[in-house]
C-alpha positions as CSV (number, residue, x, y, z in Angstrom):
1,M,142.5,99.4,23.1
2,W,140.4,102.3,24.3
3,L,138.5,99.9,26.7
4,S,141.6,98.8,28.2
5,D,142.8,102.5,28.8
6,L,139.3,103.3,30.1
7,Y,139.6,100.4,32.7
8,E,143.1,101.6,33.8
9,D,141.6,105.2,34.6
10,C,138.6,103.7,36.5
11,D,139.6,105.4,39.7
12,T,138.9,108.8,38.1
13,W,135.4,108.0,36.7
14,V,133.9,105.3,38.9
15,P,133.5,107.7,41.9
16,I,131.1,109.8,39.8
17,Y,128.6,107.0,40.0
18,L,128.9,106.6,43.6
19,D,128.4,110.0,44.8
20,H,125.0,109.5,46.1
21,H,126.2,106.6,48.4
22,F,127.2,107.2,52.0
23,W,130.9,106.4,52.7
24,A,131.5,108.1,55.8
25,G,134.2,110.1,54.2
26,M,136.2,107.0,53.0
27,K,136.1,104.7,50.2
28,N,136.8,100.9,50.1
29,T,140.4,101.1,48.9
30,Q,141.1,104.0,51.5
31,R,139.7,101.8,54.2
32,S,142.0,98.8,53.4
33,E,145.0,101.1,52.9
34,S,144.7,102.7,56.1
35,M,144.2,99.4,57.9
36,H,147.2,97.9,56.1
37,S,149.2,101.0,57.2
38,F,148.3,100.5,60.8
39,F,149.0,96.9,61.1
40,N,152.3,97.3,59.2
41,K,153.7,99.2,62.3
42,F,153.5,95.9,64.3
43,I,153.7,92.9,61.9
44,T,155.3,92.0,58.6
45,R,154.8,89.2,56.1
46,N,157.8,87.4,57.7
47,S,156.1,87.4,61.2
48,S,155.6,84.1,62.6
49,F,152.0,82.9,63.9
50,I,153.2,83.3,67.6
51,Q,154.4,86.7,66.8
52,F,151.3,87.7,65.0
53,I,149.2,86.7,68.1
54,K,151.4,88.8,70.3
55,Q,151.6,91.8,68.1
56,Y,147.9,91.7,67.3
57,D,147.3,92.3,71.1
58,N,149.7,95.2,70.9
59,C,147.7,96.5,67.8
60,L,144.5,96.6,70.0
61,R,146.2,98.0,72.8
62,S,147.7,100.9,70.8
63,R,144.4,101.7,69.0
64,E,142.5,101.7,72.3
65,Q,145.0,104.1,73.9
66,A,144.9,106.4,70.9
67,E,141.0,106.3,71.2
68,R,141.2,107.2,74.8
69,E,143.4,110.2,74.3
70,S,141.3,111.4,71.4
71,D,138.2,111.2,73.6
72,A,140.0,113.1,76.2
73,A,140.9,116.0,73.8
74,N,137.4,116.1,72.5
75,F,135.8,116.7,75.9
76,H,138.6,118.9,77.6
77,T,139.7,121.1,74.7
78,V,137.8,123.4,72.1
79,I,138.8,124.2,68.5
80,P,138.0,127.8,68.0
81,C,135.4,128.5,65.1
82,A,136.9,129.8,61.9
83,T,133.8,132.0,61.3
84,K,131.1,134.0,63.3
85,S,128.4,131.4,62.0
86,S,126.1,130.1,64.7
87,I,125.8,126.9,62.3
88,E,129.6,126.3,62.7
89,A,129.3,126.7,66.4
90,Q,126.4,124.0,66.3
91,F,128.8,121.6,64.9
92,Q,131.7,122.6,67.1
93,H,129.6,121.8,70.3
94,V,128.8,118.5,68.9
95,Y,131.4,116.8,66.6
96,T,134.8,115.3,67.5
97,H,137.9,117.5,66.6
98,Q,138.7,115.5,63.7
99,R,135.3,115.6,62.1
100,F,135.0,119.3,62.9
101,R,138.3,120.3,61.1
102,E,136.5,118.8,58.1
103,V,133.5,120.9,58.6
104,Q,135.5,124.0,59.1
105,A,137.3,123.5,55.7
106,Q,133.6,123.8,54.1
107,F,133.0,126.9,56.1
108,R,136.2,128.5,54.8
109,G,135.3,127.5,51.3
110,K,132.2,129.7,51.5
111,A,134.5,132.6,50.8
112,N,135.0,131.5,47.3
113,C,131.2,131.2,46.5
114,I,128.9,133.6,44.9
115,T,125.2,132.7,45.4
116,R,122.5,133.7,43.2
117,L,118.6,132.8,43.5
118,T,117.2,131.6,40.1
119,N,113.7,130.4,41.1
120,S,111.5,130.4,44.2
121,A,107.8,129.3,44.8
122,L,106.0,128.1,47.8
123,G,109.0,128.1,50.0
124,Y,111.1,126.0,47.6
125,S,114.2,128.0,46.3
126,V,116.6,127.0,43.5
127,Y,120.0,128.7,43.7
128,E,123.0,128.8,41.4
129,V,126.3,128.8,43.3
130,G,129.4,129.9,41.6
131,E,132.6,128.6,43.1
132,Q,135.8,130.5,42.1
133,V,138.6,128.0,41.5
134,C,141.1,130.6,39.8
135,S,140.8,134.3,38.9
136,L,138.4,134.1,36.0
137,I,137.1,130.5,36.4
138,F,134.0,129.6,38.3
139,N,132.4,126.1,38.8
140,K,128.6,126.2,39.0
141,F,126.5,124.0,41.2
142,V,122.7,124.0,41.7
143,V,121.5,124.1,45.3
144,T,117.9,123.7,46.4
145,Y,116.4,124.9,49.7
146,D,113.2,123.8,51.2
147,S,112.3,126.4,53.9
148,V,109.3,124.4,55.0
149,A,111.2,121.2,55.6
150,V,114.4,123.1,56.3
151,E,116.2,120.9,53.9
152,V,119.1,122.0,51.5
153,K,120.5,119.8,48.8
154,C,123.5,120.4,46.6
155,Q,124.3,119.0,43.0
156,C,127.8,118.0,44.2
157,L,126.2,115.4,46.7
158,L,129.0,115.8,49.4
159,F,126.5,115.3,52.1
160,E,125.3,112.3,50.7
161,S,128.7,110.7,50.1
162,R,130.7,111.9,53.1
163,G,128.0,113.2,55.5
164,I,129.4,116.7,55.8
165,L,127.5,119.8,54.3
166,C,129.3,121.4,51.4
167,H,130.4,125.0,51.2
168,H,127.7,125.5,48.4
169,A,124.9,124.4,50.7
170,L,126.3,126.5,53.5
171,S,126.5,129.5,51.3
172,V,122.7,129.1,50.6
173,L,121.9,128.6,54.3
174,S,123.8,131.8,55.0
175,F,121.9,133.6,52.1
176,E,118.7,132.5,53.6
177,R,119.8,133.5,57.1
178,V,119.4,130.1,58.6
179,T,120.9,130.0,62.1
180,Q,120.6,126.3,63.1
181,V,120.7,123.3,60.9
182,S,118.2,120.4,61.0
183,P,119.4,117.5,63.3
184,R,119.4,115.3,60.1
185,Y,122.6,117.0,59.0
186,I,124.4,116.3,62.3
187,L,125.4,112.8,62.3
188,E,125.6,110.7,65.7
189,R,128.4,108.6,64.5
190,W,130.7,111.6,64.8
191,S,129.5,113.0,67.9
192,K,132.1,113.3,70.8
193,K,129.5,111.8,73.0
194,V,128.9,108.6,70.9
195,K,129.7,105.3,72.8
196,R,131.8,103.0,70.6
197,R,130.4,99.6,71.1
198,H,133.8,97.9,70.4
199,T,135.2,99.5,73.6
200,H,132.9,97.2,75.8
201,I,134.2,94.0,74.2
202,K,136.5,91.9,76.4
203,S,139.9,91.6,74.6
204,S,142.7,89.3,75.5
205,H,145.0,92.2,76.7
206,D,142.5,93.1,79.3
207,E,144.3,91.0,82.0
208,P,142.0,91.4,84.9
209,L,139.0,90.1,82.7
210,L,140.7,87.1,81.6
211,E,139.2,83.7,83.0
212,P,141.7,81.3,84.4
213,R,141.1,78.8,81.6
214,S,142.0,81.7,79.1
215,K,145.3,82.4,81.0
216,R,146.2,78.7,81.0
217,F,145.7,78.6,77.3
218,D,147.8,81.6,76.7
219,K,150.6,80.1,78.9
220,L,150.5,77.1,76.6
221,V,150.7,79.1,73.4
222,F,153.4,81.6,74.3
223,C,155.6,79.0,76.2
224,S,155.6,76.5,73.4
């Protein structure tokens, strides 16, 4: 009985064993749910095969248009920094708006952290960061900082799993008076200048790019 109950609650304890894996901010179930939600706007389980082909093109066109609009916003607008931190400004210049907002949430979270140095030797320091979760309750996290390698690591493993420096690590960097983070903490995948490979793939709704043979095939399919 207890084993059955444990399995039913697996979504609460399984992530603990996956924190050290990089998920780019999304787990497998979230990816599938997000994709299902997107396609449900265009097709249903009752859609015919011909309707599916037509609507799939509309799906791709909609996604590409949304990406173009997002790219334009990233290049031509700026989200103000939430703090005076030069590290936050470093992320502001590089990251897309969507990812920078997630980074900003961590900078705001620093306000709830109390940082205490517990041990230090040869440029390697160990900190205890207390995060206030309510008036009298603090969650404690161990954060290490290597001043030689300019490397910070937190017990919560947020960077390892989502690629974002947590507010515990940011609190330690602020304590150490670090003004710029190492490039290892700025992931290219979320840069506003990154070139998406899939945007260079010819798709069927790129009408000028279609070969005559492909056009004839489309005509046969959609007119049948």
